LUMTORSE-659763 format. One record per residue (C-alpha): residue number from 1; residue in one letter; z, y, x. Coordinates in Angstrom, 3 decimals. Example, Ala and Ser with C-alpha at 12.3 -4.5 7.8 and 13.67 -1.06 7.14 Angstrom:
// LUMTORSE-659763
1,A,7.800,-4.500,12.300 .
2,S,7.140,-1.060,13.670 .
// end
This chain:
// LUMTORSE-659763
1,X,0.000,0.000,0.000 .
2,X,-1.032,3.400,1.335 .
3,X,0.123,6.426,-0.638 .
4,X,-1.709,9.734,-0.348 .
5,X,0.307,12.266,1.600 .
6,X,-1.504,15.351,0.377 .
7,X,-1.918,16.770,-3.121 .
8,X,-5.131,15.189,-4.411 .
9,X,-4.836,15.725,-8.161 .
10,X,-7.463,17.090,-10.523 .
11,X,-4.978,19.773,-11.635 .
12,X,-3.051,22.432,-9.680 .
13,X,0.461,21.799,-8.414 .
14,X,3.228,23.434,-10.423 .
15,X,5.880,25.594,-8.791 .
16,X,8.309,24.736,-11.576 .
17,X,8.864,21.090,-10.600 .
18,X,9.576,18.965,-7.544 .
19,X,7.040,16.237,-6.842 .
20,X,7.466,13.001,-4.883 .
21,X,5.909,9.560,-4.543 .
22,X,7.852,6.531,-5.787 .
23,X,7.221,2.805,-6.143 .
24,X,8.652,0.045,-8.308 .
25,X,7.870,-3.617,-8.959 .
26,X,7.073,-5.309,-12.248 .
27,X,8.296,-8.767,-13.195 .
28,X,5.103,-10.339,-11.870 .
29,X,5.939,-9.051,-8.408 .
30,X,3.256,-6.342,-8.409 .
31,X,4.335,-3.079,-6.807 .
32,X,3.256,0.003,-8.727 .
33,X,2.754,3.478,-7.285 .
34,X,3.792,6.569,-9.204 .
35,X,4.148,10.313,-8.920 .
36,X,7.550,11.588,-9.997 .
37,X,8.048,15.102,-11.333 .
38,X,11.539,16.595,-11.656 .
39,X,12.303,20.044,-13.092 .
40,X,13.643,22.390,-10.440 .
41,X,17.385,23.055,-10.745 .
42,X,17.690,20.087,-13.119 .
43,X,21.017,18.786,-14.352 .
44,X,22.507,15.454,-13.329 .
45,X,21.293,13.312,-16.243 .
46,X,17.851,13.936,-17.706 .
47,X,15.746,12.443,-20.462 .
48,X,12.793,10.670,-18.851 .
49,X,9.189,9.861,-19.762 .
50,X,6.749,7.387,-18.168 .
51,X,3.054,8.226,-18.537 .
52,X,-0.062,6.107,-18.024 .
53,X,-3.768,6.246,-18.817 .
54,X,-6.569,6.741,-19.630 .
55,X,-8.071,3.267,-19.300 .
56,X,-9.898,3.253,-15.974 .
57,X,-8.323,6.499,-14.763 .
58,X,-5.663,7.126,-12.115 .
59,X,-2.418,9.074,-12.069 .
60,X,-4.122,11.949,-10.280 .
61,X,-6.044,12.667,-13.479 .
62,X,-4.809,13.033,-17.076 .
63,X,-1.519,11.113,-16.825 .
64,X,-0.390,13.268,-13.908 .
65,X,-1.210,16.423,-15.830 .
66,X,0.862,15.191,-18.768 .
67,X,3.746,14.170,-16.507 .
68,X,3.848,17.465,-14.614 .
69,X,3.591,19.541,-17.783 .
70,X,6.353,17.605,-19.535 .
71,X,8.524,18.034,-16.417 .
72,X,7.969,21.777,-16.719 .
73,X,9.525,21.401,-20.180 .
74,X,12.662,19.768,-18.837 .
75,X,11.990,16.038,-18.635 .
76,X,12.040,13.824,-15.552 .
77,X,8.654,12.122,-15.591 .
78,X,6.560,9.595,-13.726 .
79,X,2.821,9.010,-13.909 .
80,X,1.921,5.564,-12.605 .
81,X,-1.181,3.593,-11.703 .
82,X,-1.379,0.289,-13.599 .
83,X,-1.493,-3.047,-11.803 .
84,X,-4.731,-3.748,-9.914 .
85,X,-5.829,-0.087,-9.889 .
86,X,-5.386,3.179,-8.005 .
87,X,-2.644,3.145,-5.383 .
88,X,-0.802,0.293,-7.102 .
89,X,-0.952,-3.267,-5.772 .
90,X,-2.300,-6.386,-7.410 .
91,X,-5.168,-8.697,-6.458 .
92,X,-7.947,-9.070,-7.315 .
93,X,-8.653,-5.398,-7.865 .
94,X,-9.949,-3.807,-11.059 .
95,X,-8.565,-6.328,-13.520 .
96,X,-6.792,-5.588,-16.803 .
97,X,-4.387,-7.688,-18.836 .
98,X,-2.776,-7.122,-22.266 .
99,X,0.380,-8.792,-20.956 .
100,X,0.638,-7.382,-17.439 .
101,X,-0.333,-3.857,-18.462 .
102,X,2.276,-3.841,-21.223 .
103,X,4.720,-5.091,-18.601 .
104,X,3.741,-2.152,-16.374 .
105,X,5.245,0.200,-18.959 .
106,X,8.378,-1.938,-19.167 .
107,X,8.682,-1.933,-15.368 .
108,X,8.489,1.854,-15.470 .
109,X,11.394,1.798,-17.935 .
110,X,13.289,-0.521,-15.550 .
111,X,12.807,2.028,-12.789 .
112,X,13.811,5.031,-14.873 .
113,X,16.809,3.254,-16.418 .
114,X,18.423,2.699,-13.033 .
115,X,17.996,6.190,-11.575 .
116,X,21.186,8.206,-11.142 .
117,X,19.554,11.351,-12.524 .
118,X,18.264,9.680,-15.718 .
119,X,20.165,8.944,-18.919 .
120,X,19.107,5.331,-19.675 .
121,X,19.537,5.978,-23.405 .
122,X,16.934,8.764,-23.300 .
123,X,13.687,7.177,-22.133 .
124,X,10.253,7.597,-23.715 .
125,X,6.653,6.791,-22.837 .
126,X,3.245,8.432,-23.218 .
127,X,0.060,6.374,-23.219 .
128,X,-3.400,7.940,-23.080 .
129,X,-6.626,6.291,-24.295 .
130,X,-6.384,2.524,-23.682 .
131,X,-2.823,2.954,-22.527 .
132,X,-2.004,4.554,-25.865 .
133,X,-2.436,1.125,-27.399 .
134,X,-0.495,-0.451,-24.557 .
135,X,2.311,2.080,-25.087 .
136,X,2.588,1.126,-28.763 .
137,X,2.574,-2.535,-27.751 .
138,X,5.392,-1.852,-25.280 .
139,X,7.373,0.041,-27.918 .
140,X,7.137,-2.981,-30.220 .
141,X,8.677,-5.139,-27.473 .
142,X,11.076,-2.915,-25.510 .
143,X,14.063,-1.596,-27.453 .
144,X,15.015,0.673,-24.548 .
145,X,12.060,2.894,-25.395 .
146,X,13.358,5.527,-27.778 .
147,X,10.153,7.516,-28.343 .
148,X,6.434,6.854,-27.822 .
149,X,3.423,9.155,-27.922 .
150,X,-0.046,7.567,-28.119 .
151,X,-2.689,10.125,-27.187 .
152,X,-6.372,9.704,-28.161 .
153,X,-5.649,5.971,-28.158 .
154,X,-7.884,2.921,-27.949 .
155,X,-6.972,-0.534,-29.159 .
156,X,-8.463,-2.396,-26.185 .
157,X,-8.243,-5.766,-27.920 .
158,X,-10.174,-4.500,-30.921 .
159,X,-12.927,-2.775,-28.959 .
160,X,-13.425,-5.764,-26.652 .
161,X,-13.536,-8.249,-29.528 .
162,X,-15.438,-6.151,-32.070 .
163,X,-17.369,-3.587,-30.037 .
164,X,-17.439,0.145,-30.724 .
165,X,-16.943,1.049,-34.390 .
166,X,-16.522,-2.712,-35.095 .
167,X,-20.325,-3.071,-34.912 .
168,X,-20.056,-6.432,-33.105 .
169,X,-17.430,-7.980,-35.354 .
170,X,-18.970,-11.383,-35.979 .
171,X,-18.284,-14.895,-34.639 .
172,X,-21.838,-15.235,-33.274 .
173,X,-21.721,-11.910,-31.429 .
174,X,-18.323,-12.728,-29.961 .
175,X,-19.597,-16.155,-28.903 .
176,X,-22.538,-14.630,-27.028 .
177,X,-20.238,-12.120,-25.367 .
178,X,-17.886,-14.888,-24.246 .
179,X,-20.808,-17.032,-23.074 .
180,X,-22.093,-14.205,-20.872 .
181,X,-18.633,-13.462,-19.468 .
182,X,-17.993,-17.095,-18.608 .
183,X,-21.388,-17.349,-16.920 .
184,X,-20.344,-14.326,-14.858 .
185,X,-17.114,-16.099,-13.926 .
186,X,-19.170,-18.949,-12.452 .
187,X,-21.289,-16.502,-10.451 .
188,X,-18.202,-14.652,-9.210 .
189,X,-16.643,-17.908,-8.066 .
190,X,-19.820,-18.902,-6.232 .
191,X,-20.016,-15.503,-4.544 .
192,X,-16.329,-15.295,-3.697 .
193,X,-16.161,-11.788,-5.177 .
194,X,-16.002,-10.119,-8.567 .
195,X,-19.037,-8.134,-9.705 .
196,X,-18.319,-4.605,-10.872 .
197,X,-19.380,-3.556,-14.333 .
198,X,-20.182,0.025,-13.390 .
199,X,-18.241,3.134,-14.371 .
200,X,-19.478,5.914,-16.615 .
201,X,-23.275,5.868,-16.589 .
202,X,-24.826,8.162,-13.982 .
203,X,-27.340,9.751,-14.245 .
204,X,-26.708,10.477,-17.902 .
205,X,-29.632,9.462,-20.143 .
206,X,-30.930,12.126,-22.498 .
207,X,-30.346,9.830,-25.463 .
208,X,-26.783,8.847,-24.488 .
209,X,-24.328,8.694,-27.423 .
210,X,-22.157,11.788,-27.730 .
211,X,-19.026,9.946,-26.647 .
212,X,-20.740,8.769,-23.454 .
213,X,-21.630,12.410,-22.753 .
214,X,-17.981,13.223,-23.423 .
215,X,-16.878,10.704,-20.775 .
216,X,-19.511,11.884,-18.305 .
217,X,-18.353,15.478,-18.641 .
218,X,-14.846,14.426,-17.644 .
219,X,-15.191,11.599,-15.120 .
220,X,-18.415,12.555,-13.336 .
221,X,-17.898,16.297,-12.840 .
222,X,-15.417,18.404,-10.915 .
223,X,-13.425,18.641,-14.122 .
224,X,-11.971,15.145,-13.748 .
225,X,-13.689,13.184,-10.968 .
226,X,-11.397,11.283,-8.600 .
227,X,-12.384,8.934,-5.801 .
228,X,-9.900,6.226,-6.909 .
229,X,-10.801,6.361,-10.593 .
230,X,-12.688,3.295,-11.811 .
231,X,-14.474,5.298,-14.478 .
232,X,-15.571,7.916,-11.948 .
233,X,-17.028,5.211,-9.685 .
234,X,-17.875,1.485,-9.917 .
235,X,-15.804,0.627,-12.981 .
236,X,-13.830,-2.488,-13.891 .
237,X,-14.909,-5.959,-12.888 .
238,X,-17.423,-7.363,-15.373 .
239,X,-14.802,-9.941,-16.416 .
240,X,-11.893,-7.543,-15.954 .
241,X,-11.078,-7.096,-19.650 .
242,X,-12.097,-10.556,-20.855 .
243,X,-8.634,-11.668,-21.999 .
244,X,-8.427,-8.858,-24.559 .
245,X,-11.021,-10.621,-26.710 .
246,X,-8.608,-13.265,-27.985 .
247,X,-5.229,-11.735,-27.146 .
248,X,-4.810,-8.949,-29.709 .
249,X,-2.109,-6.356,-29.109 .
250,X,-0.217,-4.376,-31.779 .
251,X,0.513,-7.447,-33.932 .
252,X,4.148,-6.430,-34.456 .
253,X,3.699,-2.653,-34.401 .
254,X,4.994,-2.511,-37.992 .
255,X,8.401,-3.599,-36.638 .
256,X,8.844,-0.620,-34.303 .
257,X,12.088,1.150,-35.153 .
258,X,11.918,3.895,-32.535 .
259,X,9.977,7.144,-32.925 .
260,X,6.179,7.107,-32.585 .
261,X,3.752,10.040,-32.504 .
262,X,0.044,9.178,-32.683 .
263,X,-2.173,12.114,-31.633 .
264,X,-5.949,12.152,-31.972 .
265,X,-8.801,14.623,-31.968 .
266,X,-10.627,15.332,-35.212 .
267,X,-14.003,14.907,-33.493 .
268,X,-13.036,11.972,-31.259 .
269,X,-15.245,8.902,-31.579 .
270,X,-12.040,6.901,-31.175 .
271,X,-10.193,8.484,-34.096 .
272,X,-10.402,5.277,-36.105 .
273,X,-8.243,3.486,-33.504 .
274,X,-5.405,6.001,-33.808 .
275,X,-5.605,6.351,-37.558 .
276,X,-5.625,2.592,-38.174 .
277,X,-2.853,2.011,-35.619 .
278,X,-0.659,4.570,-37.356 .
279,X,-1.200,3.012,-40.786 .
280,X,-0.395,-0.418,-39.346 .
281,X,2.813,0.961,-37.799 .
282,X,4.103,2.398,-41.080 .
283,X,2.810,-0.350,-43.380 .
284,X,5.820,-2.239,-44.798 .
285,X,7.999,-0.712,-42.067 .
286,X,11.406,0.403,-43.375 .
287,X,11.719,2.700,-40.331 .
288,X,8.969,5.196,-41.202 .
289,X,10.860,8.477,-41.095 .
290,X,10.312,8.901,-37.349 .
291,X,6.577,8.106,-37.315 .
292,X,3.814,10.730,-37.386 .
293,X,0.019,11.010,-37.132 .
294,X,-1.178,14.329,-35.706 .
295,X,-4.893,15.193,-35.842 .
296,X,-6.025,18.040,-33.568 .
297,X,-8.765,20.123,-35.254 .
298,X,-12.053,20.277,-33.366 .
299,X,-10.865,18.109,-30.465 .
300,X,-12.964,15.342,-28.914 .
301,X,-11.643,12.229,-27.198 .
302,X,-11.525,13.702,-23.689 .
303,X,-10.219,17.069,-24.878 .
304,X,-6.860,15.289,-24.995 .
305,X,-7.250,14.272,-21.337 .
306,X,-7.014,17.793,-19.934 .
307,X,-7.224,20.198,-22.849 .
308,X,-11.013,20.454,-22.740 .
309,X,-10.844,24.125,-21.812 .
310,X,-9.374,24.934,-25.215 .
311,X,-5.731,23.905,-24.784 .
312,X,-6.248,20.950,-27.120 .
313,X,-3.217,19.001,-25.856 .
314,X,-0.221,19.880,-28.066 .
315,X,2.336,20.035,-25.259 .
316,X,4.774,22.133,-27.283 .
317,X,4.650,19.538,-30.063 .
318,X,5.178,16.746,-27.539 .
319,X,8.183,18.555,-26.072 .
320,X,9.591,19.013,-29.571 .
321,X,9.022,15.336,-30.410 .
322,X,10.618,13.957,-27.256 .
323,X,13.377,16.577,-27.352 .
324,X,14.302,15.466,-30.850 .
325,X,14.209,11.711,-30.349 .
326,X,15.490,11.581,-26.767 .
327,X,18.203,14.114,-27.463 .
328,X,16.988,16.285,-24.582 .
// end
């Protein structure tokens, strides 16, 4: 593990917080790298928030911006790279797992719970994009998590099994997808290496769907490009997300008792993920009073990565939410 010694984020460094590098290990023995942000002149025991995402991004991008900004509002925060990506360990590289990536959030809670300057009863999490779904999955499992915000979330199991907008939701289509992925597994084994699937398409075709243009504008330009980001470069392994097809997450989201805030952009292609996840969370759940769906007018999917130049991220609302449910 080699941690960057200089500031290499896609956002400017704040003078209101102290920044440092930290590491912690999940229960699979994978060491994760994180940036920790602590408010200057902070008290002894703080409420804490762990942040991760988007799916295929690194902590130097959106999650770091969220973590630093929430630290400016009084929370101790960490933004971490998931297993197999960024500065975190895990081999082979560029793999994803519904189990291990949920565990990454829980390992972050382990780390925060044992810090002398954190109140272990005041810990929350923020997940962005694919890690919004993982955050909800972690909240359904980990009772130590007192508040969860899912920002512009994806349900990675749903999109892998059904395709975008559920357009591939048929047994035959899934079979062909699995057949191709398993053929790729054979080729990877023969070659002794995993083939990359490619990041965000570059150059951008004129007829690219609007959400692909949205991703390109973030990951492939100075706005959000980072050399360690999978989406900015070669992408996940072709078989990297295979296990999501038949390992759905969010099955027990309707049993979450802690607070959940689902935030999505009105114009985001992914809005259906957040809206449906929220309705599943509150459906037949006797603990609905602390759940909320917040739609940001005019915001696209990536506007909630960095504000999109229009301050689309509702940081004041996030601070209010976590302040209320973490007792900060």
